N, C-alpha and C positions, 0 to 999 in steps of 0.2 A: 504494500500500500504506500503510495507516495506521501510525502510530507504534507502537501496541500490537502489531499483527501483526509489524512489523519486529523488535520486541524479542523476540517469541516464537520467531522463527526461529533456528536454530543459526548460528553464525558461518560455517561452511562454505557454508550455503545462501545467506547474504547475499553472500559472496564469489563464489559461483557466478553469481548474477544480475549482479554488478558485473563480473566477469572474463569471463564467457561472454556476449559481446554478442548472439549469436543468441537465447539464452534471454531476456536482458533485453529485447530488442526485441519478442520474441514475447509476453512478459508484458505489456508496455505496451499492445500491441494487444489482447491477450487479455482484459485487465481493463477496457478502455475500453468495450467493447460491453455493452449491457444488453438481453438477449434472453430473453424468457420461454421456459421449456422447456430452457434451456441453462445449465449450471453449469460452472465451471472448478475444477480441482484441480491444484496444483503440488506435486510431491513431491521432497524433498531426502533423499538417502540418504547417511548417514555410517556408519562402522563400528558405533558403539554407539547410534545414534539414527536414526529415520526420522520425518520431519515432513511432514505434508500441510497445505497452505494451501487453504482453500475460499473461493470467491466465487460467490454465486448471487443472482439477484433473489429477494426475499422471496416473490413470487408463486409461485415453484416449491415453496415449503415450506408455504404457507398458503392459496393461492388468492386472496390480496389482498396489496397492498404498501403498507401504512399501519399505523399503530398500531391495535390491536384496539379495537373500538367497543362491544363488549358482552361478557357473560360467556361466551357460546359461542365468540366469536372469541379471547378471552383463553385459554380452555381449549385451543383448537386451537394457539395460539402456544406455550403451555407444553408441550404434547405434542411439538411439532416441536423445540423447544429440548432437551427431554429425550432425544428420539431422536438428535439430533446429538451430545449429550454422551455417549451410549452408543455411541461410535464403533465398538466391537467388533461391533456389530450391522450396520454397513454397510461396514466395512473389514475385509478378510481378507488377512493377509500370510503368505506362504509360511512354514510352521512352522520351516523350516531356519534362519531368521533369529533365532528365539528372542525375538520382540518382545512386550512387554506395554504396554498403554495407560498412559501416564504423566500426560498433561494435555490438556484440551480448553479452548480459549479462544474465546469467541464475541463478535462485535460486531454490533449492529444498533441504530442510533439509534431506529428506529421501534418497537422492542421494549424500549428502555431498557437495552440491553446495551452495556457498554463506553464509555459516555459519548457525547457528540455530540448534536446536535439535529436532529430530522427535521421538515421543513416539509411541511405538507399539499400534495399534488400532486407532490412530488418522487418519483423512483424510489427505492424502498427496497431495500436489499441486506442480505444476511447474509454476513459475513466471519468467518473463523475459522481456527484452527490446531489440529491434532491431533498430539500428540507421542507417539511410542512409544520406549521404551528397549529396546535389543536386545542380545542376546549378540553377534551379528555380522550387522547388516542387509545387508551386502554379499553374504551367502549367499542372500538371497531371489531366487528365479527368477521370481516373479510377485507381483502385488498385485491383489486383486479389490475393486472399488468398487461397492457396492450402493446408491448414492444413488437410482437410478431405481426400486429395489425399495422403499426406505424412504419415498420421496416420489414419488407417482405422476405429478406434473406435470413431473418431470425427464425429458426425453426424450433429451438428449444431454449428455455430459460430456467436455469438452476437458481432456486430461491432459498435463502436461509433467513429465518426470522429469529430475533432475540428480543424478548419483552418480558413483562411481569408474569406472564403465564408460562414462561420457559422458552425452550428453543424448538424450532421445527425446521425441517428441510423438505422441499418439494421440487419436483421438476415439472414445468409447464410445457406442454407441447400440443400439437394438433390444434384443436379449437379450445383447449382448456386455458383460461386466463385468470381464474379466481383462486386465491389462496384463502382457505377457511382458517380463521384464527381461533375458532371455538374448539374446545377440547371435548 
């Protein structure tokens, strides 16, 4: 996890990954693989905040994983970044939680986001965090992730959730978009 991503996560989420060894080990394995068509989302639920951390090969968003080489590719990159920043279009949280989008931070060296240097031939990634402020995020019984709807090259989304009800891990694929938070 990059320093900027680490700074963007709430303290409880950082503690969860440090204190909950199963989640920390799963995250280390989870983020190590680079597989086209597969994205990963980690979700930290606190009472007044819900944070999603995204990690995906750039190919899933653009169809290529390098810096754009022409105006058409730059336009596609700008559109993908705009779609990610408009997280309410691909994230739906149970209205009972009273959540509103607060911040979206994105990092991709290949796209010049968040610093870093991308070398030609390296796998290019998009990392980011999406933060929602909530009346009570613990009241959410579900979260829907529409990454596969927003980006047609995404076929599978590996999801890990850490919150007051414990941890869970799900894989979304096909037409499945909803993560049930009820136990």
